[in-house]
C-alpha positions as CSV (number, residue, x, y, z in Angstrom):
1,X,98.5,-95.9,-15.9
2,X,97.9,-93.4,-12.7
3,X,100.7,-93.9,-10.6
4,X,100.6,-96.1,-7.6
5,X,103.1,-95.1,-5.1
6,X,104.0,-97.2,-1.5
7,X,101.4,-95.1,0.5
8,X,99.0,-92.4,-0.3
9,X,98.1,-89.9,2.8
10,X,94.2,-90.2,4.2
11,X,93.1,-86.8,4.1
12,X,89.8,-86.1,5.9
13,X,87.2,-84.4,4.5
14,X,87.3,-80.9,3.9
15,X,84.0,-79.8,5.3
16,X,85.1,-81.0,9.0
17,X,88.7,-79.9,8.8
18,X,87.5,-76.2,7.4
19,X,84.8,-75.9,10.4
20,X,87.9,-76.6,13.1
21,X,90.4,-74.2,10.9
22,X,87.3,-71.8,11.4
23,X,87.5,-72.0,15.2
24,X,91.3,-71.5,14.9
25,X,91.5,-68.4,13.0
26,X,88.5,-66.9,15.7
27,X,91.0,-68.0,18.5
28,X,94.0,-66.4,16.6
29,X,95.8,-68.8,18.8
30,X,97.9,-70.2,15.6
31,X,100.7,-72.2,18.2
32,X,102.4,-72.2,21.8
33,X,99.9,-75.0,22.9
34,X,96.7,-74.2,22.4
35,X,93.1,-75.2,23.3
36,X,93.0,-77.9,19.8
37,X,96.3,-79.5,20.9
38,X,95.7,-80.0,24.5
39,X,92.2,-81.7,23.2
40,X,94.6,-83.6,20.2
41,X,96.5,-85.1,22.9
42,X,93.3,-86.1,25.0
43,X,91.7,-87.5,22.0
44,X,95.1,-89.6,21.0
45,X,95.2,-91.4,24.9
46,X,91.6,-92.0,24.9
47,X,91.5,-94.0,21.5
48,X,94.4,-95.3,22.3
49,X,93.5,-96.6,25.9
50,X,97.0,-95.1,27.0
51,X,97.9,-95.3,30.6
52,X,99.7,-91.3,29.3
53,X,98.5,-88.7,27.6
54,X,101.0,-87.9,24.6
55,X,103.1,-84.7,24.6
56,X,102.7,-83.9,20.9
57,X,105.9,-81.9,19.7
58,X,106.1,-80.8,16.3
59,X,107.7,-84.1,14.6
60,X,108.7,-87.5,15.3
61,X,112.6,-87.1,15.1
62,X,112.4,-84.3,17.8
63,X,110.4,-86.1,19.8
64,X,113.5,-89.1,19.7
65,X,115.9,-86.2,20.2
66,X,114.2,-84.9,23.5
67,X,113.7,-88.3,24.9
68,X,117.7,-88.7,24.5
69,X,117.9,-85.0,25.9
70,X,115.4,-85.6,29.6
71,X,116.9,-88.9,30.4
72,X,120.4,-87.1,30.1
73,X,122.0,-89.9,27.9
74,X,125.4,-90.0,27.2
75,X,128.2,-92.3,26.0
76,X,127.0,-95.6,24.1
77,X,123.5,-96.5,23.5
78,X,122.9,-99.9,22.0
79,X,119.9,-99.7,19.3
80,X,119.1,-101.1,16.1
81,X,120.4,-101.0,12.6
82,X,117.5,-101.6,10.4
83,X,115.1,-98.6,11.3
84,X,114.7,-95.3,9.6
85,X,117.7,-92.9,10.1
86,X,116.2,-90.6,12.1
87,X,116.9,-93.2,14.7
88,X,120.5,-93.2,14.5
89,X,121.2,-89.4,13.3
90,X,119.2,-88.3,16.5
91,X,121.9,-90.4,18.2
92,X,124.9,-88.6,16.9
93,X,122.5,-85.0,17.2
94,X,122.8,-85.8,20.9
95,X,126.5,-86.2,21.3
96,X,125.9,-90.4,22.0
97,X,127.4,-92.8,20.3
98,X,125.1,-95.9,18.8
99,X,126.1,-99.1,19.4
100,X,124.6,-101.8,16.9
101,X,123.1,-105.1,17.4
102,X,121.8,-106.8,15.2
103,X,118.1,-108.0,14.2
104,X,116.1,-111.0,14.4
105,X,115.6,-112.7,11.3
106,X,112.1,-113.3,11.4
107,X,110.4,-110.0,13.1
108,X,113.4,-107.4,11.8
109,X,114.1,-105.9,15.3
110,X,116.4,-105.7,17.5
111,X,118.2,-109.2,18.9
112,X,117.5,-109.1,22.4
113,X,119.6,-112.1,22.7
114,X,122.6,-110.5,21.2
115,X,122.0,-107.0,23.7
116,X,123.6,-108.0,26.6
117,X,127.2,-109.2,25.2
118,X,126.9,-105.4,23.3
119,X,126.7,-103.5,26.9
120,X,129.8,-101.8,28.0
121,X,130.3,-99.5,31.4
122,X,130.0,-96.5,29.0
123,X,126.1,-97.9,28.0
124,X,123.4,-95.8,29.4
125,X,120.5,-97.0,27.7
126,X,118.8,-99.2,24.6
127,X,116.8,-97.2,21.9
128,X,114.7,-100.0,20.0
129,X,112.5,-99.5,17.1
130,X,109.0,-101.5,16.9
131,X,109.9,-102.2,12.9
132,X,106.9,-101.1,10.5
133,X,104.9,-101.5,13.6
134,X,105.8,-105.3,14.6
135,X,106.9,-105.0,18.5
136,X,110.1,-105.6,20.2
137,X,111.1,-108.4,22.0
138,X,109.2,-105.9,25.6
139,X,110.2,-108.8,28.2
140,X,113.6,-109.6,27.5
141,X,114.3,-105.7,26.6
142,X,113.1,-104.6,29.8
143,X,114.7,-107.4,32.1
144,X,118.2,-106.8,30.4
145,X,117.8,-102.8,31.3
146,X,116.7,-103.4,34.7
147,X,119.7,-105.5,35.1
148,X,122.0,-103.3,33.8
149,X,120.3,-100.0,35.2
150,X,119.8,-98.9,31.9
151,X,117.3,-96.9,30.2
152,X,114.9,-97.9,27.5
153,X,113.5,-95.4,24.8
154,X,111.3,-97.3,21.8
155,X,111.3,-95.2,18.2
156,X,107.5,-96.5,17.4
157,X,107.4,-94.7,14.5
158,X,105.3,-97.0,12.7
159,X,103.3,-98.2,15.8
160,X,99.6,-95.8,16.0
161,X,96.7,-98.3,17.5
162,X,99.3,-101.3,17.7
163,X,98.7,-102.7,21.1
164,X,101.4,-105.6,22.7
165,X,99.6,-108.2,25.7
166,X,96.1,-106.3,25.4
167,X,98.0,-102.5,26.0
168,X,99.2,-99.6,23.8
169,X,102.4,-100.7,22.7
170,X,103.3,-97.0,23.7
171,X,103.2,-97.6,27.7
172,X,106.2,-99.8,27.2
173,X,109.8,-98.3,27.9
174,X,110.7,-95.3,29.9
175,X,109.4,-93.7,27.1
176,X,108.1,-94.5,23.4
177,X,108.1,-91.6,20.4
178,X,105.6,-91.6,17.5
179,X,105.4,-90.1,14.3
180,X,102.6,-88.1,13.0
181,X,104.2,-87.4,9.4
182,X,101.7,-87.2,6.8
183,X,102.9,-90.8,5.6
184,X,101.4,-92.7,8.5
185,X,98.6,-94.5,9.7
186,X,97.3,-91.7,12.1
187,X,98.9,-88.2,11.2
188,X,98.8,-84.8,11.5
189,X,100.8,-83.7,8.4
190,X,103.8,-83.1,10.3
191,X,103.9,-84.0,14.0
192,X,104.9,-86.6,16.9
193,X,104.4,-87.4,20.2
194,X,106.4,-88.2,23.4
195,X,104.7,-91.1,25.6
196,X,106.4,-91.2,29.1
197,X,105.6,-93.8,31.4
198,X,108.3,-92.4,34.2
199,X,106.5,-89.6,36.0
200,X,110.2,-88.2,37.2
201,X,110.5,-87.1,33.3
202,X,107.4,-85.7,32.4
203,X,107.9,-82.4,33.6
204,X,111.4,-82.2,32.2
205,X,110.3,-83.5,29.1
206,X,107.5,-80.4,28.5
207,X,110.0,-77.9,29.7
208,X,112.4,-79.1,26.9
209,X,109.8,-79.0,24.4
210,X,109.1,-75.3,25.4
211,X,112.4,-73.4,25.3
212,X,112.6,-74.0,29.2
213,X,109.6,-72.1,30.1
214,X,107.9,-72.7,33.7
215,X,105.5,-69.8,33.3
216,X,105.8,-65.9,32.8
217,X,109.3,-65.0,32.2
218,X,110.9,-67.9,34.0
219,X,113.4,-70.0,32.4
220,X,114.3,-73.4,33.6
221,X,117.5,-75.3,32.1
222,X,117.8,-75.2,28.7
223,X,115.1,-75.9,26.0
224,X,113.8,-76.0,22.5
225,X,111.1,-75.1,20.3
226,X,109.3,-78.6,19.5
227,X,106.0,-77.8,19.6
228,X,102.9,-78.2,17.8
229,X,100.7,-76.1,15.6
230,X,96.9,-75.9,16.3
231,X,96.4,-76.0,12.6
232,X,98.3,-79.3,12.9
233,X,96.3,-80.7,15.6
234,X,93.1,-79.5,14.2
235,X,94.0,-81.6,11.0
236,X,94.9,-84.7,13.6
237,X,91.6,-83.9,15.6
238,X,89.9,-84.4,11.8
239,X,92.1,-87.7,10.6
240,X,91.7,-89.1,14.5
241,X,87.8,-90.4,13.8
242,X,88.8,-92.5,10.8
243,X,91.7,-94.9,12.4
244,X,89.5,-97.4,12.7
245,X,88.3,-97.6,9.1
246,X,91.6,-96.8,7.8
247,X,93.3,-100.2,9.5
248,X,90.4,-102.3,8.5
249,X,91.2,-101.1,5.0
250,X,94.6,-102.1,5.1
251,X,94.3,-105.2,6.9
252,X,92.2,-106.4,3.5
253,X,95.2,-104.6,1.4
254,X,97.2,-107.2,3.6
255,X,95.2,-109.7,3.5
256,X,94.7,-109.9,-0.1
257,X,98.6,-109.5,-0.9
258,X,99.3,-112.3,1.6
259,X,96.7,-115.0,-0.3
260,X,97.5,-113.8,-4.1
261,X,101.3,-113.3,-3.6
262,X,103.9,-116.2,-4.2
263,X,106.6,-116.4,-2.0
264,X,108.8,-119.1,-3.2
265,X,111.5,-115.8,-4.1
266,X,110.5,-113.7,-1.1
267,X,109.4,-114.1,2.6
268,X,107.3,-111.8,4.5
269,X,107.3,-110.4,8.4
270,X,106.4,-112.4,10.8
271,X,104.2,-110.2,13.5
272,X,105.6,-111.1,17.0
273,X,102.9,-113.0,19.3
274,X,100.4,-111.3,21.3
275,X,100.8,-108.0,18.6
276,X,97.1,-106.2,17.9
277,X,99.1,-104.9,14.6
278,X,98.2,-102.1,12.4
279,X,99.0,-103.3,9.3
280,X,100.4,-100.0,8.4
281,X,103.4,-101.4,5.9
282,X,103.7,-104.6,3.9
283,X,107.3,-105.9,3.2
284,X,108.5,-108.5,1.4
285,X,111.9,-109.5,1.9
286,X,113.8,-111.2,-1.7
287,X,115.9,-114.2,-1.3
288,X,118.5,-112.0,-2.7
289,X,119.6,-108.2,-4.5
290,X,119.0,-109.4,-7.7
291,X,115.8,-110.0,-7.4
292,X,114.7,-106.6,-5.6
293,X,116.2,-105.2,-8.4
294,X,114.0,-106.9,-11.4
295,X,111.0,-105.9,-9.1
296,X,111.6,-103.0,-8.9
297,X,112.0,-102.5,-12.1
298,X,109.4,-104.1,-13.2
299,X,107.2,-102.5,-11.1
300,X,108.0,-98.9,-12.0
301,X,107.6,-100.1,-15.3
302,X,104.0,-100.1,-15.0
303,X,104.0,-96.7,-12.9
304,X,103.9,-98.5,-9.5
305,X,106.3,-97.2,-6.8
306,X,107.4,-99.7,-4.0
307,X,109.7,-98.1,-1.2
308,X,113.2,-100.0,-0.5
309,X,112.2,-99.4,3.3
310,X,114.7,-99.7,5.2
311,X,117.6,-98.3,3.3
312,X,121.0,-98.6,3.5
313,X,121.2,-100.6,6.8
314,X,122.1,-97.9,9.6
315,X,125.5,-99.6,10.7
316,X,127.0,-98.8,7.1
317,X,126.4,-94.5,7.6
318,X,129.5,-92.9,7.2
319,X,129.3,-91.3,10.5
320,X,129.1,-94.2,12.7
321,X,131.2,-97.0,13.1
322,X,131.1,-99.6,10.5
323,X,130.1,-102.8,12.1
324,X,129.0,-106.2,11.0
325,X,125.3,-106.7,11.2
326,X,124.9,-110.0,8.7
327,X,121.1,-110.1,8.7
328,X,120.0,-106.0,8.7
329,X,122.7,-105.7,6.1
330,X,121.3,-108.9,4.2
331,X,117.4,-107.6,4.6
332,X,118.0,-103.9,4.0
333,X,119.5,-105.4,0.8
334,X,116.7,-107.3,-0.5
335,X,113.4,-105.5,1.3
336,X,110.8,-103.5,-0.5
337,X,107.9,-102.4,1.2
338,X,105.2,-102.9,-1.7
339,X,102.2,-100.1,-2.0
340,X,99.4,-100.1,0.8
341,X,97.2,-97.3,1.4
342,X,93.3,-96.9,1.5
343,X,92.7,-96.1,-2.3
344,X,94.3,-99.0,-3.4
345,X,91.9,-100.6,-5.3
346,X,91.8,-104.8,-5.8
347,X,92.5,-104.3,-9.8
348,X,96.2,-102.3,-8.8
349,X,96.9,-104.9,-5.8
350,X,95.7,-107.6,-8.4
351,X,98.5,-106.0,-11.0
352,X,101.0,-105.5,-8.3
353,X,101.1,-109.4,-7.5
354,X,100.8,-110.4,-11.2
355,X,104.1,-108.5,-11.9
356,X,106.1,-109.8,-8.8
357,X,104.9,-113.5,-9.6
358,X,106.2,-113.2,-12.8
359,X,110.1,-112.2,-11.1
360,X,112.3,-114.8,-12.2
């Protein structure tokens, strides 16, 4: 049987992509913020209806690191243990200390009710993840941040196209970051973006992603090479027109799983109220680890490969302080994301549901 992975990268029609590539070839400009990177930024802003134009960067991890550096963060940063490792490793890389707060049982995002008790005189910011595109408790986090004069970064790697209260999710926090990795709903092969909602930091973010260059022969501060190439940008421009269809297709997959899975041994993700979801992932959380392992084994035998996502819980990493986060620890030990893509068929989804429903 054909292998079914947790996701399959959407590749746009080659004809349109090659037409754009030919223009790149004729321009002889492959990087250094060429015309297509700028066009992509504008088209993304237009599609999202965001108040801010994104700054395209080389990947989503760079986006977080540049955000931390541009906000001059130091000391302790309150964050979530349930996210991809880049959320935590970026903090450590930038010489900040992650302070973990457990997650909400239903929504899997950082539990805002626990944040305030974790704040100390060393706390400089909150770095929270919109998990699988499911939005954080944005109003509560803003209220806490304002009370203690903290910055807020949202790791919105999974959140392209997501809206909260009718606005792009990228319009919240001081900075939101996104990944355009090829496994994401919208992608440029490799890439990412920074959405800055504080005008005081926009120029600095630009400088930091471009070596500190501020005109010919002028260097303003320390920067790195965070730029996106023209080749990646034209791939993004080729993918973007298909996003609405991709979201609609994923919603149908989501609805099929929801209708055909027997939720007696596991539960699903509860989407936060007022969230317009993008259906990027379909996680299920088993009652215990033995059931998860049985499900993975049975699916793998049928050449089907879900993903333990996110695993492990980040508070257990060797380079951080190991604190107890009971919900994150348990969820990380019992969660898998089922195959979700534009190519998956009803026959394949039915097989997946049949296999999982037979687990005892």
